[in-house]
C-alpha positions as CSV (number, residue, x, y, z in Angstrom):
1,M,146.1,-21.7,0.5
2,I,143.0,-22.7,-1.4
3,R,143.4,-24.0,-4.9
4,Q,141.0,-23.3,-7.7
5,E,140.1,-26.9,-8.0
6,Q,138.8,-26.9,-4.4
7,L,136.3,-24.1,-5.3
8,F,135.0,-25.2,-8.7
9,D,134.4,-28.5,-10.5
10,F,135.8,-27.5,-13.9
11,S,135.1,-30.9,-15.5
12,E,131.4,-30.1,-15.4
13,I,131.9,-26.9,-17.3
14,E,134.5,-28.2,-19.7
15,N,132.0,-30.9,-20.8
16,K,129.4,-28.4,-21.6
17,L,131.5,-26.1,-23.6
18,V,130.6,-26.0,-27.2
19,T,132.5,-24.2,-30.0
20,P,130.2,-22.4,-32.3
21,K,130.2,-23.5,-35.9
22,N,130.4,-19.9,-37.2
23,P,131.6,-17.6,-34.5
24,N,130.7,-13.9,-35.1
25,I,133.9,-12.6,-36.6
26,S,132.5,-9.1,-36.5
27,N,132.3,-9.3,-32.7
28,K,135.7,-10.7,-32.4
29,L,137.3,-8.0,-34.4
30,G,135.3,-5.3,-32.5
31,T,136.5,-6.7,-29.2
32,E,140.1,-6.7,-30.5
33,A,139.8,-3.1,-31.6
34,E,138.2,-2.0,-28.3
35,T,141.0,-3.7,-26.3
36,A,143.7,-2.2,-28.4
37,F,142.0,1.2,-27.9
38,M,142.0,0.9,-24.2
39,F,145.7,0.0,-24.2
40,H,146.6,2.9,-26.4
41,A,144.4,5.3,-24.4
42,V,146.1,4.4,-21.1
43,K,149.5,4.7,-22.7
44,N,148.5,8.3,-23.7
45,G,147.4,9.3,-20.2
46,F,143.7,8.7,-20.4
47,T,141.6,6.9,-17.7
48,V,139.3,4.3,-19.4
49,F,135.8,3.4,-18.5
50,T,133.8,0.7,-20.2
51,P,130.0,0.6,-20.4
52,I,128.3,-2.8,-19.7
53,G,126.5,-4.3,-22.7
54,H,126.1,-3.1,-26.2
55,A,122.7,-1.3,-26.1
56,Q,124.4,2.1,-26.3
57,S,126.3,3.7,-29.1
58,V,129.4,4.3,-26.8
59,D,132.1,1.6,-26.6
60,I,134.5,3.3,-24.4
61,V,134.7,6.5,-22.3
62,I,138.1,8.1,-21.8
63,Q,139.0,10.9,-19.5
64,E,142.1,12.9,-18.9
65,P,142.4,13.8,-15.2
66,G,140.8,17.2,-14.6
67,F,138.9,17.3,-17.9
68,R,135.4,16.1,-19.0
69,P,134.9,12.5,-20.2
70,L,134.9,11.8,-23.9
71,S,132.7,9.1,-25.3
72,V,134.2,6.9,-28.0
73,Q,132.8,4.6,-30.7
74,I,135.4,2.2,-32.0
75,K,135.4,0.5,-35.5
76,Y,137.7,-2.1,-36.9
77,A,139.1,-0.8,-40.3
78,Q,139.0,-3.1,-43.3
79,H,142.3,-3.3,-45.1
80,R,141.9,-3.0,-48.9
81,P,144.1,-4.3,-51.7
82,N,145.2,-0.8,-52.7
83,G,146.8,-0.3,-49.2
84,K,144.0,1.9,-47.9
85,Y,141.7,1.1,-45.1
86,R,137.9,1.4,-45.1
87,I,136.4,2.6,-41.7
88,P,132.7,2.1,-41.3
89,L,131.1,5.3,-39.9
90,S,127.6,4.0,-39.5
91,K,125.7,1.9,-37.0
92,A,126.0,-1.9,-37.2
93,R,122.3,-2.5,-37.9
94,P,121.0,-1.2,-41.2
95,S,118.1,1.1,-41.5
96,Y,115.8,1.2,-44.5
97,R,115.5,5.0,-44.2
98,S,119.1,5.9,-45.0
99,K,120.9,5.9,-48.4
100,F,122.4,2.7,-49.9
101,D,126.1,1.8,-49.9
102,N,127.1,-1.2,-52.1
103,G,123.7,-2.7,-51.9
104,K,123.3,-2.4,-48.1
105,S,121.5,0.3,-46.2
106,F,123.3,1.9,-43.2
107,K,122.0,4.2,-40.4
108,K,124.3,7.1,-40.1
109,Y,125.4,8.5,-36.7
110,N,123.9,11.8,-35.5
111,A,125.8,14.6,-34.0
112,G,126.0,14.3,-30.2
113,E,125.6,10.6,-30.1
114,F,129.2,10.4,-28.8
115,D,132.3,12.5,-29.0
116,I,135.0,10.6,-31.0
117,I,135.0,7.8,-33.6
118,A,138.2,5.7,-33.7
119,G,139.1,3.4,-36.6
120,Y,141.6,0.6,-35.7
121,L,144.1,-0.2,-38.4
122,E,145.1,-3.6,-36.9
123,P,148.2,-4.5,-39.1
124,L,149.7,-1.1,-38.1
125,D,148.4,-1.3,-34.5
126,S,147.2,2.3,-35.1
127,F,144.2,4.4,-34.8
128,W,142.6,7.0,-37.1
129,L,140.8,9.3,-34.7
130,A,138.2,12.0,-35.5
131,W,135.5,14.1,-33.8
132,L,132.1,12.6,-34.7
133,D,130.8,16.0,-35.6
134,D,133.5,16.3,-38.3
135,V,132.3,13.0,-40.0
136,C,128.6,13.0,-39.5
137,G,126.5,12.2,-42.6
138,I,128.9,9.8,-44.2
139,T,128.8,6.0,-44.0
140,S,132.5,5.2,-44.4
141,K,135.9,6.8,-44.6
142,S,138.8,5.7,-46.8
143,V,142.1,6.2,-45.0
144,D,145.5,6.2,-46.6
145,P,148.0,5.6,-43.7
146,S,150.8,7.3,-45.7
147,A,148.7,10.5,-46.3
148,C,147.1,11.1,-43.0
149,S,147.7,11.6,-39.3
150,L,147.4,8.3,-37.2
151,N,147.4,8.1,-33.4
152,D,146.8,11.8,-33.0
153,W,145.9,11.6,-29.3
154,Q,147.0,15.1,-28.6
155,S,144.0,16.5,-30.5
156,F,141.7,15.0,-27.8
157,K,143.7,16.1,-24.7
158,H,142.7,19.0,-22.6
159,K,139.1,19.3,-23.8
160,L,136.7,20.8,-21.3
């Protein structure tokens, strides 16, 4: 049996690894949310597809066997001191042509860019799920976990 050490000289790689001073926390949280979404989607009977790169507005594509694929944009929800969560419903890069929100400008999603938007409430390991067409035109959503439905995967099943 061939050992890894016989194929690669890891000492060369290890010496060149550099830890960034300010790792992009936003990317880390986004990756965490996307990974959790994939896990929950598979547990709920969906097949998961992942696009390569971040040039498109779709993070994940899910499909229930026998039904059309559904494209998903996933957001990490920010926990607020009042117990609610703020889910950003806009593109990561600001646009100067959209309205201002807390001093920042955000580009809103347009109907048809993808099917589902999912907000990850990490402390609860839960998702707030919505059809994009139902939330178009707003830049964020305040979610009270005690007053809304979380993990409502059934709403997205059997969609042709």
